[in-house]
Kinemage of the C-alpha trace (Angstrom):
@kinemage 1
@onewidth
@group {chain A} dominant
@subgroup {mainchain}
@vectorlist {calphas} color= white
{ca unk a 1} P 0.000 0.000 0.000
{ca unk a 2} L 1.443 3.375 -1.068
{ca unk a 3} L 0.831 6.468 0.935
{ca unk a 4} L 1.197 9.785 -0.816
{ca unk a 5} L 1.214 13.074 0.947
{ca unk a 6} L -0.765 15.830 -0.606
{ca unk a 7} L -0.755 19.450 0.337
{ca unk a 8} L -4.103 20.599 1.528
{ca unk a 9} L -6.386 22.686 -0.570
{ca unk a 10} L -7.161 25.911 1.176
{ca unk a 11} L -9.790 28.441 0.559
{ca unk a 12} L -8.603 31.975 0.049
{ca unk a 13} L -11.284 34.616 -0.492
{ca unk a 14} L -13.779 31.972 -1.620
{ca unk a 15} L -11.240 30.374 -4.047
{ca unk a 16} L -9.735 26.977 -3.569
{ca unk a 17} L -5.915 26.925 -3.960
{ca unk a 18} L -4.078 23.711 -4.941
{ca unk a 19} L -0.434 24.095 -3.825
{ca unk a 20} L 0.761 21.011 -5.794
{ca unk a 21} L -0.507 22.408 -9.106
{ca unk a 22} L 1.232 25.750 -8.497
{ca unk a 23} L 4.567 24.115 -7.597
{ca unk a 24} L 4.419 21.851 -10.686
{ca unk a 25} L 4.074 24.896 -12.933
{ca unk a 26} L 7.079 26.570 -11.315
{ca unk a 27} L 9.334 23.543 -11.946
{ca unk a 28} L 7.967 22.805 -15.428
{ca unk a 29} L 9.238 26.071 -16.965
{ca unk a 30} L 12.937 25.676 -15.911
{ca unk a 31} L 12.904 22.017 -16.967
{ca unk a 32} L 11.941 23.081 -20.510
{ca unk a 33} L 14.193 26.134 -20.696
{ca unk a 34} L 17.452 24.439 -19.622
{ca unk a 35} L 17.522 21.778 -22.400
{ca unk a 36} L 16.586 24.395 -25.000
{ca unk a 37} L 19.440 26.656 -23.839
{ca unk a 38} L 21.881 23.724 -23.894
{ca unk a 39} L 20.842 22.800 -27.456
{ca unk a 40} L 21.156 26.415 -28.641
{ca unk a 41} L 24.607 26.825 -27.034
{ca unk a 42} L 25.782 23.522 -28.509
{ca unk a 43} L 24.561 24.503 -31.985
{ca unk a 44} L 26.285 27.903 -31.768
{ca unk a 45} L 29.529 26.248 -30.595
{ca unk a 46} L 29.516 23.687 -33.419
{ca unk a 47} L 28.721 26.389 -35.977
{ca unk a 48} L 31.539 28.594 -34.641
{ca unk a 49} L 33.984 25.678 -34.778
{ca unk a 50} L 33.040 24.882 -38.385
{ca unk a 51} L 33.290 28.525 -39.464
{ca unk a 52} L 36.705 28.848 -37.781
{ca unk a 53} L 38.119 25.716 -39.445
{ca unk a 54} L 36.600 26.675 -42.785
{ca unk a 55} L 38.239 30.100 -42.658
{ca unk a 56} L 41.529 29.313 -40.927
{ca unk a 57} L 42.250 25.619 -40.987
{ca unk a 58} L 45.203 23.953 -39.304
{ca unk a 59} L 48.511 25.436 -40.447
{ca unk a 60} L 51.626 23.275 -40.150
{ca unk a 61} L 55.211 24.292 -40.920
{ca unk a 62} L 57.321 21.412 -42.163
{ca unk a 63} L 60.890 20.743 -43.265
{ca unk a 64} L 60.344 18.925 -46.538
{ca unk a 65} L 57.685 18.561 -49.174
{ca unk a 66} L 57.697 14.778 -48.763
{ca unk a 67} L 56.228 15.202 -45.278
{ca unk a 68} L 53.087 16.883 -46.523
{ca unk a 69} L 52.560 16.344 -50.220
{ca unk a 70} L 49.904 13.886 -51.336
{ca unk a 71} L 47.707 13.325 -54.376
{ca unk a 72} L 50.465 13.936 -56.904
{ca unk a 73} L 51.656 17.250 -55.440
{ca unk a 74} L 55.242 15.986 -55.285
{ca unk a 75} L 55.332 16.097 -59.104
{ca unk a 76} L 54.510 19.807 -59.018
{ca unk a 77} L 57.129 21.104 -56.578
{ca unk a 78} L 60.784 21.429 -57.631
{ca unk a 79} L 62.764 18.354 -56.650
{ca unk a 80} L 66.007 20.294 -56.205
{ca unk a 81} L 64.641 22.604 -53.478
{ca unk a 82} L 67.466 21.532 -51.122
{ca unk a 83} L 69.880 23.432 -53.392
{ca unk a 84} L 68.356 26.794 -52.441
{ca unk a 85} L 69.282 28.887 -49.417
{ca unk a 86} L 65.919 29.817 -47.941
{ca unk a 87} L 63.000 27.426 -48.498
{ca unk a 88} L 59.830 27.320 -46.407
{ca unk a 89} L 56.928 24.849 -46.591
{ca unk a 90} L 53.540 25.448 -45.039
{ca unk a 91} L 50.549 23.117 -45.166
{ca unk a 92} L 47.020 24.236 -44.347
{ca unk a 93} L 44.206 21.720 -43.826
{ca unk a 94} L 40.766 23.299 -43.843
{ca unk a 95} L 37.766 21.317 -42.685
{ca unk a 96} L 34.424 22.084 -44.295
{ca unk a 97} L 31.025 20.738 -43.353
{ca unk a 98} L 31.351 17.524 -45.385
{ca unk a 99} L 34.816 17.740 -46.935
{ca unk a 100} L 38.414 18.727 -46.367
{ca unk a 101} L 40.779 20.804 -48.478
{ca unk a 102} L 44.544 20.917 -48.434
{ca unk a 103} L 46.801 23.737 -49.537
{ca unk a 104} L 50.592 23.655 -49.566
{ca unk a 105} L 52.829 26.696 -49.991
{ca unk a 106} L 56.497 26.506 -50.889
{ca unk a 107} L 58.408 29.792 -50.790
{ca unk a 108} L 61.945 29.978 -52.157
{ca unk a 109} L 63.861 33.142 -51.314
{ca unk a 110} L 67.296 32.973 -52.885
{ca unk a 111} L 68.314 36.287 -54.523
{ca unk a 112} L 71.419 34.735 -56.107
{ca unk a 113} L 69.399 32.081 -57.947
{ca unk a 114} L 66.230 34.120 -58.497
{ca unk a 115} L 66.793 34.757 -62.219
{ca unk a 116} L 67.624 31.111 -62.933
{ca unk a 117} L 64.472 30.039 -61.046
{ca unk a 118} L 62.395 32.401 -63.184
{ca unk a 119} L 63.990 30.970 -66.329
{ca unk a 120} L 63.202 27.409 -65.168
{ca unk a 121} L 59.545 28.350 -64.629
{ca unk a 122} L 59.304 29.981 -68.078
{ca unk a 123} L 60.913 26.924 -69.671
{ca unk a 124} L 58.626 24.475 -67.866
{ca unk a 125} L 55.298 26.359 -67.986
{ca unk a 126} L 55.721 29.027 -70.673
{ca unk a 127} L 54.595 32.613 -70.119
{ca unk a 128} L 50.826 32.094 -70.158
{ca unk a 129} L 48.345 30.930 -67.557
{ca unk a 130} L 47.401 27.244 -67.824
{ca unk a 131} L 43.791 28.228 -68.548
{ca unk a 132} L 44.608 31.160 -70.818
{ca unk a 133} L 43.871 33.749 -68.107
{ca unk a 134} L 45.930 36.832 -67.440
{ca unk a 135} L 48.385 36.528 -64.511
{ca unk a 136} L 47.237 38.517 -61.475
{ca unk a 137} L 49.020 40.311 -58.660
{ca unk a 138} L 48.495 39.691 -54.960
{ca unk a 139} L 50.780 40.905 -52.146
{ca unk a 140} L 53.327 42.223 -54.686
{ca unk a 141} L 53.559 38.764 -56.277
{ca unk a 142} L 52.388 37.875 -59.798
{ca unk a 143} L 50.550 34.533 -59.789
{ca unk a 144} L 49.268 32.252 -62.517
{ca unk a 145} L 47.785 28.783 -62.599
{ca unk a 146} L 50.228 26.388 -64.236
{ca unk a 147} L 48.820 22.879 -63.819
{ca unk a 148} L 45.647 21.013 -62.899
{ca unk a 149} L 47.260 17.898 -61.401
{ca unk a 150} L 46.486 14.242 -62.006
{ca unk a 151} L 42.909 14.446 -60.726
{ca unk a 152} L 42.169 17.448 -62.938
{ca unk a 153} L 40.742 20.895 -62.459
{ca unk a 154} L 39.235 22.038 -60.113
{ca unk a 155} L 39.989 19.257 -57.632
{ca unk a 156} L 43.722 19.913 -57.951
{ca unk a 157} L 45.443 23.064 -59.086
{ca unk a 158} L 48.959 24.449 -58.906
{ca unk a 159} L 50.024 28.105 -59.020
{ca unk a 160} L 53.403 29.742 -59.440
{ca unk a 161} L 54.071 33.221 -58.074
{ca unk a 162} L 57.026 35.498 -58.751
{ca unk a 163} L 57.805 38.395 -56.423
{ca unk a 164} L 60.358 40.786 -57.902
{ca unk a 165} L 60.424 42.916 -54.731
{ca unk a 166} L 61.197 39.959 -52.443
{ca unk a 167} L 63.214 38.021 -55.026
{ca unk a 168} L 61.023 35.074 -54.080
{ca unk a 169} L 59.268 32.274 -55.929
{ca unk a 170} L 56.011 30.747 -54.631
{ca unk a 171} L 54.648 27.326 -55.499
{ca unk a 172} L 51.050 26.898 -54.346
{ca unk a 173} L 49.240 23.563 -54.458
{ca unk a 174} L 45.548 23.047 -53.711
{ca unk a 175} L 43.507 19.859 -53.372
{ca unk a 176} L 39.815 19.345 -52.608
{ca unk a 177} L 38.138 16.247 -53.979
{ca unk a 178} L 34.634 17.744 -53.553
{ca unk a 179} L 35.345 21.047 -55.303
{ca unk a 180} L 33.296 21.606 -58.477
{ca unk a 181} L 34.369 25.116 -59.531
{ca unk a 182} L 36.856 27.811 -58.601
{ca unk a 183} L 35.639 31.049 -60.165
{ca unk a 184} L 37.953 34.050 -59.979
{ca unk a 185} L 41.551 32.869 -59.490
{ca unk a 186} L 42.641 35.855 -57.389
{ca unk a 187} L 39.712 35.417 -54.998
{ca unk a 188} L 40.571 31.722 -54.811
{ca unk a 189} L 44.197 32.504 -53.850
{ca unk a 190} L 43.077 35.031 -51.229
{ca unk a 191} L 40.627 32.567 -49.693
{ca unk a 192} L 42.904 29.522 -49.618
{ca unk a 193} L 46.453 30.888 -49.320
{ca unk a 194} L 46.092 34.266 -47.593
{ca unk a 195} L 47.589 32.997 -44.325
{ca unk a 196} L 50.523 31.202 -45.917
{ca unk a 197} L 51.786 33.732 -48.480
């Protein structure tokens, strides 16, 4: 036999007051509000995380291209990079909602060999953009797309940049298996390589 205690009903100015009903209403509102607040905060946190990784990614500085290059990128970068005085590699992985992109920047700053590097690029890629576009300038460097990689444009694309003011050569490699179009090349460089150039 179960005994339950019940608060008495009292009459107040000819109205009957049920204390249990009033207390249930007071607890019911916070019980609904707390889970809703938790869900909203969780959604905002996840959204913020995705926006951050989409815009910034995870930047890694490395010592050699073999450490980071995948998907045929090793064929794009110069194999004799150890012969130059000042070479930097940076890899940036950006995580999107359902995919991941990878960009690799190689910067060679060697004033003594700058002219021979430019001549090598002209010999290998010619003077024109791979797609027939005009070269464009960004951060005092003239860039042009020079290859579309083994998987083809736009999933893979390689750029070469020449900075006369810095006496530097940039090799930029981009890979995203889910990418269907690129659009304006300068905007693409700004979006994907801004932090590593």
